[in-house]
Every structure is written in structure tokens, then in C-alpha cells.
LORONU-768402 format. One line per 4 residues: number of its first residue (from 1); their letters; for each residue x, y, z of C-alpha. Coordinates in nm, 4 decimals. Each point is the difference from the previous one (the first is absolute). Layout:
residues N
NUM> A> X,Y,Z; ...
end
This chain:
residues 314
1> MAGF> -6.0642,7.3919,4.9550; -0.1610,0.3327,-0.0179; -0.1087,0.3167,0.2061; -0.0598,0.2843,-0.2190
5> CRSS> 0.0760,0.3532,0.1075; -0.0602,0.1539,-0.3459; 0.2273,-0.2756,-0.1019; 0.1660,-0.1557,0.2766
9> VAAS> 0.1146,-0.3803,0.0214; 0.1136,-0.1596,0.3086; 0.1236,-0.3762,-0.0465; 0.0757,-0.1771,0.2937
13> KHAG> 0.1094,-0.3446,0.1711; -0.1010,-0.0593,0.3443; 0.0526,-0.2795,0.2687; 0.2116,-0.2060,-0.2467
17> KRAL> -0.2745,-0.0373,-0.2453; -0.1155,0.2252,-0.3083; -0.2588,0.2310,0.0978; -0.1932,0.2674,-0.1892
21> RVRL> -0.0280,0.3143,0.1879; -0.2540,0.2671,-0.0871; 0.0426,0.2379,0.3205; 0.2087,0.3273,-0.0957
25> TFRK> 0.0939,0.0231,0.3700; 0.2039,-0.3343,0.0052; 0.3787,0.1242,0.0268; 0.2920,-0.1565,-0.1225
29> PIAS> 0.3815,0.1015,-0.0018; 0.1154,0.1855,-0.3473; 0.3707,-0.0618,0.0260; 0.1718,0.2722,-0.2328
33> GAKS> -0.3296,0.1845,-0.0323; 0.1070,0.1544,0.3362; 0.2713,0.1907,-0.1921; -0.2655,0.2385,-0.1208
37> FTAL> -0.1224,0.0809,0.3531; 0.3721,0.0347,0.0988; 0.0593,0.2636,-0.2923; -0.3096,0.1948,0.0981
41> AVMR> 0.1070,0.0198,0.3740; 0.3578,0.1314,-0.1046; -0.1603,0.2557,-0.2421; -0.2493,0.1221,0.2951
45> LVED> 0.3452,0.0620,0.1801; 0.1187,0.1933,-0.3111; -0.2978,0.1957,-0.0149; 0.0043,0.0985,0.3649
49> GVLR> 0.3714,0.0957,-0.0390; 0.1317,-0.2899,0.2179; 0.1915,-0.1530,-0.2997; 0.1346,0.1203,-0.3263
53> LDDP> 0.0016,-0.2154,-0.3422; 0.3764,0.1152,-0.0170; 0.0935,-0.0945,0.3549; 0.2808,-0.2351,0.0270
57> VRRF> -0.1132,-0.2892,0.1968; 0.3472,-0.0209,0.1858; -0.1436,0.3209,0.1735; -0.2376,-0.2539,0.1839
61> LGDD> 0.1896,-0.3144,0.0206; 0.3241,0.1238,0.1811; 0.2421,-0.2606,0.0232; -0.2507,-0.2841,-0.0794
65> LPLI> 0.0068,-0.1707,-0.3402; 0.3236,0.1224,-0.1043; 0.0220,-0.1752,-0.3506; -0.2893,0.2302,-0.1043
69> DDAV> 0.1502,0.2595,-0.2029; 0.0132,0.3506,0.1384; -0.1634,0.1431,-0.3143; -0.3186,-0.1951,0.0250
73> TVEH> -0.3145,0.2191,0.0520; -0.3587,-0.0502,0.1215; -0.1027,0.0364,-0.3762; 0.2416,-0.2803,-0.1141
77> LLTH> -0.1553,-0.2367,0.2462; -0.3543,0.0838,-0.0942; 0.0914,-0.0538,-0.3901; 0.2061,-0.3093,0.0411
81> TSGI> 0.2992,0.1723,-0.1257; 0.2233,-0.0016,0.3227; 0.2027,-0.2738,-0.1178; 0.0252,-0.1418,0.3672
85> GDYL> 0.0502,-0.3892,0.0501; -0.3148,-0.1644,0.0716; -0.0523,-0.2183,0.3020; -0.2612,-0.1783,-0.2160
89> DEEA> 0.1329,-0.0593,-0.3649; -0.2761,-0.0011,-0.2340; 0.2136,-0.1541,-0.2770; 0.1133,-0.2848,0.2093
93> DWDV> -0.1329,-0.3547,-0.0727; -0.1898,-0.0431,0.2990; -0.3185,-0.2168,0.0968; -0.3097,0.0767,0.2420
97> DNYV> 0.1224,-0.3120,0.1854; 0.3388,0.1882,0.0924; 0.0592,0.1578,0.3204; 0.1803,0.3131,-0.1047
101> LPVP> -0.0015,0.2298,0.2954; 0.3547,-0.0439,0.1914; -0.1552,0.0576,0.3652; -0.2781,-0.1491,0.1763
105> VHLL> -0.3273,0.1794,-0.1363; -0.1531,0.0776,0.3475; 0.2827,0.2364,0.0296; -0.1112,0.2276,-0.2954
109> GETE> -0.2955,0.1673,0.1611; 0.1238,0.3664,-0.0344; 0.1973,0.1850,-0.2622; 0.3074,0.0432,0.2214
113> AFVP> 0.0222,-0.3698,0.0263; 0.0703,-0.0170,-0.3812; 0.3218,0.1932,0.0197; 0.2380,-0.3000,0.0599
117> VLDG> -0.1897,-0.1662,-0.2790; 0.0361,0.2775,-0.2527; 0.3829,0.0130,0.1022; 0.2665,-0.1513,-0.2183
121> SPQA> -0.1541,0.0255,-0.3262; 0.2551,0.2083,-0.2351; -0.1027,0.2706,-0.2225; -0.0928,-0.1451,-0.3340
125> FAPG> 0.0371,0.3164,-0.2193; 0.0184,0.3686,0.0270; -0.3007,0.1790,0.1241; -0.2335,0.1131,-0.2992
129> GRFA> 0.1794,-0.2330,-0.2372; -0.3064,-0.2182,-0.0726; -0.3106,-0.1427,0.1255; 0.0322,-0.3353,0.1856
133> YCNG> -0.2834,-0.0832,0.2224; 0.1270,-0.0148,0.3807; -0.2064,-0.1199,0.2857; 0.2864,0.0977,0.2484
137> GYVV> -0.0450,0.3572,-0.1556; -0.3400,0.0142,0.1345; 0.1084,-0.1063,0.3578; 0.2490,0.2431,0.0073
141> LALV> -0.2863,0.2606,-0.0891; -0.1848,-0.1191,0.2985; 0.3066,0.0401,0.2170; 0.0548,0.3309,-0.1420
145> AERA> -0.3764,0.1136,0.0533; 0.0101,-0.1181,0.3499; 0.3255,0.1833,0.1046; -0.0986,0.3360,-0.1802
149> SGRG> -0.3477,0.0016,0.1670; 0.0814,-0.1614,0.3244; -0.3194,-0.2154,-0.0653; -0.0104,-0.3685,-0.0604
153> YHAL> -0.0342,-0.1164,-0.3560; -0.3244,-0.1994,0.0469; -0.1686,0.2674,0.1921; 0.1102,0.2692,-0.2630
157> VEQE> -0.1629,-0.2077,-0.2768; -0.3252,-0.0514,0.1895; -0.0293,0.3499,0.1183; 0.1310,0.1833,-0.3383
161> VCAR> -0.1455,-0.2328,-0.2510; -0.2513,-0.2319,0.1183; -0.1908,0.2463,0.2225; 0.0133,0.2642,-0.2845
165> AGLE> -0.1440,-0.2416,-0.2489; -0.2475,-0.1428,0.2417; 0.1259,-0.3378,0.0065; -0.1363,-0.1837,0.3054
169> ATGF> 0.1007,-0.3776,-0.1002; 0.3813,0.0969,-0.0830; 0.2885,-0.0268,0.2294; 0.2909,-0.2322,0.0938
173> PRSD> -0.0979,-0.2650,0.2321; 0.2511,-0.2484,0.1387; 0.0064,-0.3528,-0.1618; -0.0132,-0.1473,0.3445
177> DLPA> -0.2931,0.2078,0.1249; -0.2549,-0.0017,-0.3257; -0.3346,0.1283,0.0577; -0.2683,-0.2593,-0.1213
181> DVAL> -0.0889,0.1944,-0.3135; 0.3635,-0.0072,-0.1294; 0.0906,-0.2910,-0.2491; 0.3103,-0.2132,0.0900
185> GYLD> 0.2378,-0.0622,-0.2753; 0.0627,-0.3408,-0.1479; 0.2952,-0.0680,-0.2171; -0.1889,-0.2442,-0.2232
189> AEGN> -0.3511,-0.0194,-0.1526; -0.0319,-0.3434,0.1621; 0.1086,-0.0893,0.3347; 0.0305,0.1739,0.3376
193> RSNV> 0.3411,0.1430,0.0112; -0.0137,0.3551,0.0972; 0.2536,0.3001,-0.0516; 0.0321,0.0993,0.3592
197> LHLP> 0.3512,-0.1013,0.0354; 0.0951,0.1381,-0.3610; -0.0851,0.3861,0.0666; 0.0767,0.2518,0.2820
201> VRGS> -0.2289,-0.0069,0.2804; -0.1166,0.3431,-0.0701; 0.1298,0.1501,-0.3600; 0.1404,0.3337,-0.0566
205> GDGG> 0.0675,0.2228,-0.2921; -0.0262,-0.2617,-0.2648; -0.2713,-0.2119,0.0953; -0.2329,-0.1240,0.2788
209> ICTS> -0.3139,0.2047,-0.0114; -0.3228,-0.1631,0.0107; -0.3217,0.1403,-0.1946; -0.3326,-0.0716,-0.1730
213> AGDL> -0.1362,0.0189,-0.3371; -0.2451,0.2596,0.1250; 0.2909,0.2011,0.1585; 0.2170,-0.0117,-0.3218
217> HRFW> -0.2823,0.1665,-0.2040; -0.0227,0.2758,0.2688; 0.3534,0.0368,0.0050; 0.0405,0.0823,-0.3762
221> RAFL> -0.2880,0.2292,0.0135; 0.1516,0.1999,0.2965; 0.3545,-0.0210,-0.1499; -0.1075,0.1443,-0.3417
225> GGRI> -0.2692,0.2468,0.1827; 0.3143,0.1663,0.1706; -0.1249,-0.1000,0.3550; 0.3339,-0.1623,0.0883
229> VSPE> 0.2444,0.1933,-0.1730; -0.0625,0.3343,-0.2172; -0.0963,-0.0280,-0.3571; 0.3470,0.1345,-0.1034
233> TVAE> 0.1589,-0.2921,0.1995; -0.2310,-0.2463,-0.1579; 0.0953,0.1108,-0.3180; 0.3704,-0.0155,0.0591
237> MIRP> -0.0435,-0.3459,0.1546; -0.1598,-0.1466,-0.2873; 0.2093,0.1754,-0.2677; 0.1523,-0.2857,-0.2084
241> RHDV> 0.3932,-0.0033,0.0726; 0.1367,-0.3451,-0.1031; -0.1205,-0.2591,-0.2402; 0.0282,-0.3260,0.1387
245> PAEG> -0.0300,-0.2730,-0.2883; 0.0434,-0.2981,0.2072; -0.3214,0.0999,0.1716; -0.1832,0.1343,-0.2989
249> MRYG> -0.0573,0.3014,0.1957; 0.1494,0.3494,0.0816; 0.0842,0.1318,0.3506; -0.0724,0.3426,0.1384
253> MGFW> 0.0618,0.0519,0.3731; -0.1301,-0.2781,0.2445; -0.2397,-0.1053,-0.2723; 0.0117,-0.2246,-0.3185
257> LHGT> -0.1667,0.1410,-0.3225; -0.1507,-0.1666,-0.2891; 0.2544,-0.0649,-0.2822; -0.1752,0.2662,-0.2329
261> GSAL> -0.3489,0.0877,0.1576; -0.0901,0.2066,0.2961; -0.1024,-0.2932,0.2523; 0.2098,0.0074,0.3360
265> VMEG> 0.1003,-0.3241,0.1588; 0.1019,-0.1454,0.3487; 0.1553,-0.3310,-0.0206; 0.1251,-0.2574,0.2815
269> YDPG> 0.1465,-0.3597,-0.0040; 0.1358,-0.1756,0.2852; -0.0322,-0.3565,0.1432; -0.3662,-0.0219,0.0672
273> VSFR> -0.0911,0.3274,-0.1707; -0.1035,0.0843,-0.3413; -0.1558,0.3398,-0.0762; -0.0544,0.2726,-0.2255
277> STHD> -0.2331,0.3009,0.0013; -0.0449,0.1934,-0.3290; -0.2106,0.3527,-0.0366; -0.0817,0.1569,-0.2943
281> PATA> -0.0397,0.3675,0.0616; -0.2019,0.0587,-0.3356; -0.2833,-0.2288,0.1300; 0.0354,0.0022,0.3751
285> TTVS> 0.0199,-0.3755,-0.0429; 0.2062,-0.2159,0.2537; 0.0842,-0.3719,-0.0330; 0.1759,-0.1568,0.3090
289> VLGN> 0.0997,-0.3481,0.0322; 0.1128,-0.1047,0.3269; 0.1304,-0.3662,0.0417; 0.1034,-0.1980,0.3147
293> SSEG> 0.2260,-0.2407,-0.1961; 0.3157,0.0723,-0.1616; -0.1253,-0.0628,-0.3654; -0.3700,0.0073,0.0540
297> AWPV> -0.0960,0.3429,-0.1197; 0.2243,0.0086,-0.3271; -0.2366,-0.1876,-0.2598; -0.2794,0.2490,0.1165
301> IGYL> 0.2337,0.3233,-0.0065; 0.1199,-0.1264,-0.3588; -0.3409,-0.0361,-0.1174; -0.1276,0.3397,0.1466
305> AEAF> 0.3010,0.1872,-0.1428; -0.1889,-0.0224,-0.3255; -0.2486,0.2525,0.1343; 0.2783,0.2611,-0.0120
309> PSPP> 0.0907,0.0108,-0.3667; 0.2583,0.2273,-0.1703; -0.1335,0.2712,-0.1661; -0.0362,-0.0027,-0.3685
313> TA> 0.2998,0.1431,-0.2185; -0.0642,0.2764,-0.2255
end
């Protein structure tokens, strides 16, 4: 374990055996950590006038996904307050061994291919009613971004987020065509059973991007330095909007926030993926833990969370 970039930690498992990696360039998927990249791509379109936060998404969906309430806006999706039904239920009692996708994973290589998967989930509550973490909402965001801009989601993220931040190791490789420096995900800490049949062959707005510990540190500095979106947009994205007691954190717009302090968090969990990257703006310290087994990174994540204590009370 350990590669430090002012405090970056990379934990990995490779070739079915535990291994310690020091190289900051070694890449791993980060599951829902991709939602921050999706949110930034959408906000780039907002800054360019292609989208508005109050745009109803029905404008871009047309007759697709008819169960999504016509009042759902781009901002509702960004803040997990849309109330749309989720194709992956976070509250369901599921196990990493389960095959939860209803179509063969090799079909899910482009965002448009997710439309049949997203369809059929009824609206859970009225838009804006409350916070409810929603994977499907971020796939819908990717779909809206594509249709509004005329550009593919993956290219949009790579050009408008990764290139602006100088992230050379970050992108969306297919799981059936992984470069040699990308770790394969394993369901368990022991054994060789991979996650290849459990996740889309190429993820979309809610997960699937791969990155490195070094790129994560560069990402935080570029984001907070206003090199991806403007400082005004940064402030809006990290403004606390919702307390989420179940997670012990708050939520902004595409980013988790420390429960009481100033630290910013990206987090992800999937079969074969365990991930958290935390950045403290006050000290410019990044702590990133990237695991390529379902549970492998969480003990380290829990231990390092103590490095970001709550501020003292008056």
C-alpha cells in the first residue's frame, strides 16, 4: 500500500494475489467516483450555455423514459433530488456475487444503450421532494449531455474535464480490452473471480471511469483551481445542500462533503471496486485509496478518515 502525492494512497490486488503498489500511474476503476466527472461535464455545458440547471430533462428525452416526471430538471438529477426510479436500487439487499443487470453486459458500451435498462422504473417521489441517491439519474444526465451537445458522453468527459485538468491516465476503457496498466477487479479478497460479467463493458454517467492516485491529486487541484469550471461554479458544486446521516456526510452537486468539515469526497463501490478520494482544501492534502476488490479498500478508508476530523466546537 502506499504511493504518496502529498498524501495519496493506492491499495491494490493484482493477478489474484495481494500486492502492494507504489506507482502512482497504476490505474483502477472508481465506480461512483465517476459521478463527479459527469457533474463537471454537465456544468461545462451549463457554462457554455448548452444546458441550464432548470432545463426539464423531458426536453432532451422526448418520448424516451416516459415514467420520468416531466418536472425533473438537470439540477434535480445533479443533486439526487429527482425522485426518479433507480435501475440499481442502493437500498436493496444485494450481494457482489449477484448479476443485477437485466441485459448482457457487452451491449452496454454506449450511453444510448442504457435507455432500455433505465426504462420501467416508476417515479418514487415528486421532483425536489428529498435527497435519494440515484445511479440512474446520473446515466440520464449523461444521456441529456450527449443529446444537448451532440457529443458522446465519454468524449465529453475526456475533453472537457480530463484534458482541462491534465489527467493523462484517466478515461473509460472497455472491460474486455483493458490496457496492461489497468487493474482487473476481483469480487473477493481471495480467489480469481473477476467482475467482468457484473458491470457494463463500458460505464456511463454513474460509473466506469478509470484513474490513478496521481491523477486524482491533479484532479482536485485543477477543480479547486478553476481550471475545469469557473470558481463560481466550483463554489456552487461544493455548497452543502443535503445532510445524509446514513453516510455520515453531506452532499453538494456531484460531490460528497465531510459531515461538518471542509473536506471534499469522491467515493465508489461496485463488485470488484472499492474507492474513496478525499481532499482537504485547507491543507491541499489528498488521500486516495483505490482497491480492485469489492471490500479491500474499506478498512484503509476507515482508518484514514480519521485524518479529516470534525472542527472543534466553540
